[in-house]
N, CA, C and O atoms as a GROMACS GRO file, in nm:
protein
  388
    1MET      N    1 -10.954  11.452  15.800
    1MET     CA    2 -11.067  11.483  15.716
    1MET      C    3 -11.173  11.376  15.740
    1MET      O    4 -11.145  11.256  15.733
    2LYS      N    5 -11.292  11.419  15.767
    2LYS     CA    6 -11.403  11.328  15.792
    2LYS      C    7 -11.486  11.313  15.666
    2LYS      O    8 -11.538  11.410  15.611
    3VAL      N    9 -11.499  11.187  15.621
    3VAL     CA   10 -11.572  11.157  15.498
    3VAL      C   11 -11.689  11.067  15.533
    3VAL      O   12 -11.673  10.963  15.597
    4VAL      N   13 -11.808  11.107  15.489
    4VAL     CA   14 -11.930  11.029  15.510
    4VAL      C   15 -11.987  10.998  15.372
    4VAL      O   16 -11.990  11.084  15.284
    5SER      N   17 -12.033  10.875  15.355
    5SER     CA   18 -12.087  10.834  15.227
    5SER      C   19 -12.226  10.774  15.241
    5SER      O   20 -12.254  10.701  15.336
    6PHE      N   21 -12.311  10.807  15.146
    6PHE     CA   22 -12.443  10.745  15.138
    6PHE      C   23 -12.436  10.614  15.062
    6PHE      O   24 -12.534  10.540  15.053
    7GLU      N   25 -12.320  10.585  15.007
    7GLU     CA   26 -12.297  10.460  14.935
    7GLU      C   27 -12.177  10.392  15.000
    7GLU      O   28 -12.080  10.459  15.037
    8ASP      N   29 -12.182  10.262  15.013
    8ASP     CA   30 -12.074  10.188  15.079
    8ASP      C   31 -11.956  10.178  14.983
    8ASP      O   32 -11.947  10.086  14.902
    9VAL      N   33 -11.863  10.275  14.994
    9VAL     CA   34 -11.745  10.280  14.907
    9VAL      C   35 -11.620  10.276  14.992
    9VAL      O   36 -11.622  10.304  15.112
   10GLU      N   37 -11.510  10.242  14.928
   10GLU     CA   38 -11.380  10.242  14.993
   10GLU      C   39 -11.286  10.330  14.913
   10GLU      O   40 -11.298  10.342  14.791
   11ALA      N   41 -11.192  10.390  14.984
   11ALA     CA   42 -11.088  10.470  14.920
   11ALA      C   43 -10.960  10.450  15.000
   11ALA      O   44 -10.948  10.500  15.111
   12THR      N   45 -10.868  10.378  14.944
   12THR     CA   46 -10.742  10.347  15.012
   12THR      C   47 -10.680  10.474  15.069
   12THR      O   48 -10.664  10.574  14.999
   13GLY      N   49 -10.645  10.468  15.196
   13GLY     CA   50 -10.582  10.582  15.262
   13GLY      C   51 -10.681  10.678  15.326
   13GLY      O   52 -10.639  10.777  15.387
   14HIS      N   53 -10.809  10.652  15.314
   14HIS     CA   54 -10.912  10.739  15.371
   14HIS      C   55 -11.015  10.655  15.446
   14HIS      O   56 -11.060  10.551  15.397
   15GLU      N   57 -11.052  10.702  15.562
   15GLU     CA   58 -11.158  10.635  15.637
   15GLU      C   59 -11.290  10.697  15.596
   15GLU      O   60 -11.310  10.818  15.608
   16ILE      N   61 -11.379  10.614  15.547
   16ILE     CA   62 -11.510  10.661  15.501
   16ILE      C   63 -11.617  10.596  15.587
   16ILE      O   64 -11.624  10.474  15.597
   17CYS      N   65 -11.700  10.678  15.647
   17CYS     CA   66 -11.808  10.628  15.731
   17CYS      C   67 -11.935  10.618  15.646
   17CYS      O   68 -11.977  10.715  15.584
   18PHE      N   69 -11.994  10.501  15.644
   18PHE     CA   70 -12.119  10.477  15.571
   18PHE      C   71 -12.232  10.534  15.656
   18PHE      O   72 -12.251  10.492  15.770
   19VAL      N   73 -12.308  10.628  15.603
   19VAL     CA   74 -12.408  10.703  15.678
   19VAL      C   75 -12.509  10.612  15.747
   19VAL      O   76 -12.557  10.644  15.856
   20HIS      N   77 -12.542  10.500  15.686
   20HIS     CA   78 -12.642  10.410  15.745
   20HIS      C   79 -12.583  10.324  15.857
   20HIS      O   80 -12.653  10.241  15.915
   21SER      N   81 -12.455  10.345  15.886
   21SER     CA   82 -12.391  10.276  15.998
   21SER      C   83 -12.398  10.360  16.124
   21SER      O   84 -12.347  10.319  16.229
   22GLY      N   85 -12.460  10.476  16.116
   22GLY     CA   86 -12.477  10.561  16.232
   22GLY      C   87 -12.364  10.660  16.256
   22GLY      O   88 -12.323  10.681  16.370
   23CYS      N   89 -12.313  10.721  16.150
   23CYS     CA   90 -12.208  10.822  16.166
   23CYS      C   91 -12.260  10.939  16.246
   23CYS      O   92 -12.368  10.992  16.217
   24GLY      N   93 -12.187  10.978  16.345
   24GLY     CA   94 -12.225  11.093  16.423
   24GLY      C   95 -12.122  11.203  16.410
   24GLY      O   96 -12.088  11.269  16.509
   25VAL      N   97 -12.073  11.224  16.290
   25VAL     CA   98 -11.964  11.319  16.268
   25VAL      C   99 -12.011  11.438  16.186
   25VAL      O  100 -12.112  11.432  16.116
   26GLU      N  101 -11.935  11.545  16.196
   26GLU     CA  102 -11.955  11.659  16.107
   26GLU      C  103 -11.860  11.640  15.990
   26GLU      O  104 -11.740  11.663  16.002
   27ALA      N  105 -11.914  11.600  15.878
   27ALA     CA  106 -11.835  11.563  15.762
   27ALA      C  107 -11.774  11.684  15.692
   27ALA      O  108 -11.836  11.789  15.678
   28ASP      N  109 -11.649  11.665  15.650
   28ASP     CA  110 -11.583  11.761  15.562
   28ASP      C  111 -11.620  11.731  15.418
   28ASP      O  112 -11.629  11.820  15.334
   29VAL      N  113 -11.641  11.600  15.390
   29VAL     CA  114 -11.674  11.553  15.256
   29VAL      C  115 -11.789  11.456  15.267
   29VAL      O  116 -11.793  11.372  15.357
   30ILE      N  117 -11.882  11.467  15.175
   30ILE     CA  118 -11.994  11.373  15.169
   30ILE      C  119 -12.000  11.316  15.028
   30ILE      O  120 -11.986  11.389  14.930
   31ILE      N  121 -12.020  11.184  15.018
   31ILE     CA  122 -12.026  11.115  14.891
   31ILE      C  123 -12.167  11.059  14.873
   31ILE      O  124 -12.222  10.997  14.963
   32LEU      N  125 -12.224  11.082  14.755
   32LEU     CA  126 -12.359  11.036  14.729
   32LEU      C  127 -12.373  10.992  14.585
   32LEU      O  128 -12.284  11.014  14.503
   33ASP      N  129 -12.485  10.930  14.554
   33ASP     CA  130 -12.517  10.894  14.416
   33ASP      C  131 -12.661  10.933  14.388
   33ASP      O  132 -12.729  10.990  14.474
   34ILE      N  133 -12.707  10.904  14.269
   34ILE     CA  134 -12.841  10.947  14.228
   34ILE      C  135 -12.950  10.888  14.318
   34ILE      O  136 -13.053  10.952  14.339
   35ASN      N  137 -12.927  10.770  14.370
   35ASN     CA  138 -13.027  10.705  14.455
   35ASN      C  139 -13.036  10.766  14.594
   35ASN      O  140 -13.133  10.742  14.666
   36SER      N  141 -12.937  10.844  14.632
   36SER     CA  142 -12.936  10.900  14.767
   36SER      C  143 -12.949  11.052  14.771
   36SER      O  144 -12.934  11.112  14.877
   37ILE      N  145 -12.978  11.115  14.657
   37ILE     CA  146 -12.981  11.262  14.651
   37ILE      C  147 -13.084  11.322  14.746
   37ILE      O  148 -13.055  11.423  14.810
   38PHE      N  149 -13.201  11.263  14.758
   38PHE     CA  150 -13.303  11.321  14.846
   38PHE      C  151 -13.271  11.294  14.993
   38PHE      O  152 -13.299  11.377  15.079
   39ASP      N  153 -13.212  11.179  15.021
   39ASP     CA  154 -13.166  11.147  15.157
   39ASP      C  155 -13.057  11.246  15.197
   39ASP      O  156 -13.055  11.295  15.310
   40TYR      N  157 -12.966  11.274  15.105
   40TYR     CA  158 -12.859  11.371  15.126
   40TYR      C  159 -12.918  11.510  15.156
   40TYR      O  160 -12.877  11.575  15.253
   41GLU      N  161 -13.012  11.554  15.074
   41GLU     CA  162 -13.073  11.686  15.095
   41GLU      C  163 -13.140  11.695  15.232
   41GLU      O  164 -13.135  11.800  15.297
   42GLU      N  165 -13.200  11.588  15.274
   42GLU     CA  166 -13.270  11.585  15.402
   42GLU      C  167 -13.174  11.585  15.522
   42GLU      O  168 -13.206  11.643  15.626
   43LYS      N  169 -13.058  11.522  15.508
   43LYS     CA  170 -12.967  11.501  15.621
   43LYS      C  171 -12.841  11.585  15.619
   43LYS      O  172 -12.767  11.585  15.718
   44LYS      N  173 -12.812  11.657  15.512
   44LYS     CA  174 -12.683  11.724  15.500
   44LYS      C  175 -12.658  11.826  15.611
   44LYS      O  176 -12.543  11.842  15.653
   45HIS      N  177 -12.758  11.892  15.659
   45HIS     CA  178 -12.738  11.991  15.764
   45HIS      C  179 -12.700  11.927  15.898
   45HIS      O  180 -12.631  11.989  15.979
   46ASP      N  181 -12.745  11.805  15.920
   46ASP     CA  182 -12.710  11.732  16.042
   46ASP      C  183 -12.577  11.661  16.030
   46ASP      O  184 -12.510  11.638  16.131
   47LEU      N  185 -12.536  11.625  15.908
   47LEU     CA  186 -12.416  11.545  15.888
   47LEU      C  187 -12.291  11.625  15.857
   47LEU      O  188 -12.180  11.580  15.884
   48CYS      N  189 -12.306  11.744  15.801
   48CYS     CA  190 -12.193  11.817  15.745
   48CYS      C  191 -12.156  11.942  15.823
   48CYS      O  192 -12.240  12.005  15.888
   49LYS      N  193 -12.028  11.975  15.813
   49LYS     CA  194 -11.982  12.104  15.865
   49LYS      C  195 -12.039  12.214  15.778
   49LYS      O  196 -12.094  12.187  15.670
   50ASP      N  197 -12.028  12.338  15.823
   50ASP     CA  198 -12.078  12.449  15.743
   50ASP      C  199 -12.008  12.456  15.607
   50ASP      O  200 -12.071  12.485  15.505
   51ASN      N  201 -11.878  12.430  15.606
   51ASN     CA  202 -11.799  12.432  15.483
   51ASN      C  203 -11.762  12.288  15.450
   51ASN      O  204 -11.672  12.231  15.511
   52PHE      N  205 -11.832  12.228  15.354
   52PHE     CA  206 -11.805  12.089  15.318
   52PHE      C  207 -11.804  12.075  15.166
   52PHE      O  208 -11.849  12.163  15.093
   53THR      N  209 -11.751  11.962  15.122
   53THR     CA  210 -11.747  11.931  14.979
   53THR      C  211 -11.836  11.811  14.955
   53THR      O  212 -11.834  11.715  15.032
   54SER      N  213 -11.914  11.815  14.848
   54SER     CA  214 -11.998  11.703  14.810
   54SER      C  215 -11.945  11.641  14.682
   54SER      O  216 -11.913  11.711  14.586
   55ILE      N  217 -11.936  11.508  14.682
   55ILE     CA  218 -11.889  11.435  14.565
   55ILE      C  219 -12.000  11.341  14.522
   55ILE      O  220 -12.050  11.261  14.600
   56SER      N  221 -12.038  11.353  14.397
   56SER     CA  222 -12.143  11.270  14.342
   56SER      C  223 -12.083  11.162  14.253
   56SER      O  224 -11.997  11.189  14.169
   57ILE      N  225 -12.130  11.040  14.272
   57ILE     CA  226 -12.094  10.929  14.182
   57ILE      C  227 -12.201  10.924  14.075
   57ILE      O  228 -12.319  10.904  14.104
   58ILE      N  229 -12.159  10.941  13.950
   58ILE     CA  230 -12.258  10.942  13.842
   58ILE      C  231 -12.242  10.820  13.753
   58ILE      O  232 -12.131  10.774  13.726
   59ASP      N  233 -12.356  10.769  13.707
   59ASP     CA  234 -12.357  10.654  13.618
   59ASP      C  235 -12.370  10.694  13.471
   59ASP      O  236 -12.322  10.623  13.383
   60ASP      N  237 -12.436  10.806  13.445
   60ASP     CA  238 -12.452  10.852  13.307
   60ASP      C  239 -12.480  11.002  13.307
   60ASP      O  240 -12.491  11.064  13.412
   61HIS      N  241 -12.492  11.059  13.188
   61HIS     CA  242 -12.509  11.204  13.174
   61HIS      C  243 -12.638  11.253  13.239
   61HIS      O  244 -12.644  11.366  13.288
   62ASP      N  245 -12.741  11.170  13.241
   62ASP     CA  246 -12.867  11.210  13.306
   62ASP      C  247 -12.846  11.235  13.455
   62ASP      O  248 -12.910  11.324  13.513
   63ASP      N  249 -12.758  11.157  13.518
   63ASP     CA  250 -12.727  11.180  13.660
   63ASP      C  251 -12.665  11.317  13.679
   63ASP      O  252 -12.700  11.389  13.773
   64TYR      N  253 -12.572  11.354  13.591
   64TYR     CA  254 -12.510  11.486  13.600
   64TYR      C  255 -12.615  11.595  13.590
   64TYR      O  256 -12.614  11.690  13.668
   65ASP      N  257 -12.705  11.583  13.494
   65ASP     CA  258 -12.811  11.683  13.478
   65ASP      C  259 -12.896  11.695  13.604
   65ASP      O  260 -12.935  11.806  13.642
   66ALA      N  261 -12.925  11.583  13.668
   66ALA     CA  262 -13.004  11.586  13.791
   66ALA      C  263 -12.928  11.652  13.905
   66ALA      O  264 -12.986  11.729  13.982
   67PHE      N  265 -12.799  11.623  13.917
   67PHE     CA  266 -12.720  11.675  14.028
   67PHE      C  267 -12.687  11.823  14.017
   67PHE      O  268 -12.666  11.888  14.119
   68LYS      N  269 -12.682  11.878  13.896
   68LYS     CA  270 -12.636  12.016  13.882
   68LYS      C  271 -12.726  12.116  13.954
   68LYS      O  272 -12.683  12.228  13.982
   69ASN      N  273 -12.847  12.078  13.986
   69ASN     CA  274 -12.937  12.167  14.059
   69ASN      C  275 -12.927  12.153  14.211
   69ASN      O  276 -12.999  12.221  14.284
   70PHE      N  277 -12.839  12.066  14.258
   70PHE     CA  278 -12.826  12.041  14.401
   70PHE      C  279 -12.697  12.097  14.460
   70PHE      O  280 -12.666  12.069  14.576
   71GLY      N  281 -12.622  12.174  14.384
   71GLY     CA  282 -12.500  12.236  14.437
   71GLY      C  283 -12.389  12.139  14.468
   71GLY      O  284 -12.313  12.161  14.562
   72ILE      N  285 -12.377  12.032  14.391
   72ILE     CA  286 -12.272  11.933  14.411
   72ILE      C  287 -12.138  11.995  14.372
   72ILE      O  288 -12.129  12.064  14.270
   73THR      N  289 -12.036  11.970  14.453
   73THR     CA  290 -11.904  12.030  14.431
   73THR      C  291 -11.822  11.957  14.326
   73THR      O  292 -11.756  12.020  14.244
   74ALA      N  293 -11.826  11.822  14.329
   74ALA     CA  294 -11.742  11.743  14.238
   74ALA      C  295 -11.818  11.618  14.194
   74ALA      O  296 -11.910  11.572  14.261
   75TRP      N  297 -11.778  11.566  14.079
   75TRP     CA  298 -11.840  11.446  14.025
   75TRP      C  299 -11.732  11.345  13.992
   75TRP      O  300 -11.619  11.381  13.959
   76ILE      N  301 -11.767  11.217  14.003
   76ILE     CA  302 -11.678  11.110  13.959
   76ILE      C  303 -11.766  11.004  13.894
   76ILE      O  304 -11.871  10.967  13.947
   77LYS      N  305 -11.722  10.955  13.779
   77LYS     CA  306 -11.796  10.850  13.711
   77LYS      C  307 -11.777  10.719  13.787
   77LYS      O  308 -11.669  10.692  13.838
   78ARG      N  309 -11.883  10.640  13.792
   78ARG     CA  310 -11.875  10.512  13.864
   78ARG      C  311 -11.762  10.424  13.808
   78ARG      O  312 -11.695  10.356  13.885
   79GLU      N  313 -11.741  10.426  13.678
   79GLU     CA  314 -11.634  10.344  13.622
   79GLU      C  315 -11.495  10.394  13.660
   79GLU      O  316 -11.396  10.323  13.643
   80ASP      N  317 -11.487  10.518  13.712
   80ASP     CA  318 -11.360  10.575  13.757
   80ASP      C  319 -11.347  10.575  13.909
   80ASP      O  320 -11.261  10.644  13.963
   81ILE      N  321 -11.432  10.498  13.978
   81ILE     CA  322 -11.435  10.502  14.124
   81ILE      C  323 -11.300  10.464  14.186
   81ILE      O  324 -11.272  10.502  14.300
   82SER      N  325 -11.217  10.392  14.113
   82SER     CA  326 -11.084  10.359  14.165
   82SER      C  327 -10.998  10.484  14.184
   82SER      O  328 -10.898  10.481  14.255
   83GLU      N  329 -11.038  10.594  14.121
   83GLU     CA  330 -10.967  10.722  14.134
   83GLU      C  331 -11.016  10.804  14.253
   83GLU      O  332 -10.966  10.914  14.277
   84LEU      N  333 -11.113  10.751  14.329
   84LEU     CA  334 -11.168  10.824  14.444
   84LEU      C  335 -11.061  10.866  14.544
   84LEU      O  336 -11.067  10.978  14.593
   85PRO      N  337 -10.962  10.781  14.577
   85PRO     CA  338 -10.858  10.826  14.670
   85PRO      C  339 -10.786  10.952  14.621
   85PRO      O  340 -10.755  11.041  14.701
   86ASN      N  341 -10.758  10.958  14.491
   86ASN     CA  342 -10.691  11.076  14.435
   86ASN      C  343 -10.780  11.200  14.446
   86ASN      O  344 -10.733  11.309  14.479
   87LEU      N  345 -10.908  11.183  14.417
   87LEU     CA  346 -11.002  11.295  14.428
   87LEU      C  347 -11.010  11.343  14.573
   87LEU      O  348 -11.012  11.464  14.599
   88LEU      N  349 -11.016  11.250  14.667
   88LEU     CA  350 -11.021  11.289  14.809
   88LEU      C  351 -10.892  11.359  14.851
   88LEU      O  352 -10.897  11.452  14.931
   89ASN      N  353 -10.778  11.316  14.799
   89ASN     CA  354 -10.652  11.386  14.828
   89ASN      C  355 -10.655  11.528  14.776
   89ASN      O  356 -10.609  11.621  14.843
   90ASP      N  357 -10.708  11.547  14.655
   90ASP     CA  358 -10.721  11.682  14.598
   90ASP      C  359 -10.814  11.769  14.684
   90ASP      O  360 -10.784  11.885  14.711
   91VAL      N  361 -10.926  11.712  14.725
   91VAL     CA  362 -11.021  11.786  14.809
   91VAL      C  363 -10.954  11.825  14.940
   91VAL      O  364 -10.968  11.938  14.985
   92LYS      N  365 -10.883  11.733  15.000
   92LYS     CA  366 -10.814  11.759  15.127
   92LYS      C  367 -10.716  11.875  15.113
   92LYS      O  368 -10.709  11.963  15.199
   93THR      N  369 -10.640  11.874  15.004
   93THR     CA  370 -10.543  11.981  14.981
   93THR      C  371 -10.614  12.115  14.959
   93THR      O  372 -10.575  12.216  15.018
   94ARG      N  373 -10.716  12.115  14.877
   94ARG     CA  374 -10.787  12.240  14.845
   94ARG      C  375 -10.861  12.297  14.965
   94ARG      O  376 -10.876  12.419  14.977
   95MET      N  377 -10.908  12.208  15.055
   95MET     CA  378 -10.979  12.256  15.175
   95MET      C  379 -10.882  12.291  15.288
   95MET      O  380 -10.924  12.344  15.391
   96GLY      N  381 -10.753  12.261  15.268
   96GLY     CA  382 -10.654  12.291  15.371
   96GLY      C  383 -10.669  12.204  15.494
   96GLY      O  384 -10.646  12.250  15.606
   97LEU      N  385 -10.708  12.079  15.475
   97LEU     CA  386 -10.729  11.988  15.588
   97LEU      C  387 -10.609  11.900  15.612
   97LEU      O  388 -10.609  11.817  15.703
   0.00000   0.00000   0.00000
């Protein structure tokens, strides 16, 4: 499973490529936050496979309200970021990867 992130995050057991490091992959999963939503919208067609999952890191309810209009697949609260490996495992299973 190829994971690309607009935010420099780590998830034990998963290799995550930071988009600003020059990822040249077709991502199965893309991770973004409120600060990268427009960058994501601009680059998602070049970075992602046709069938991909997007995970948004949210800081507060206003972030959720902003993201709901962008077709985000899953959300994780920043304070729960330690659970990102579990979320990625769930995504991997559901996508059959």
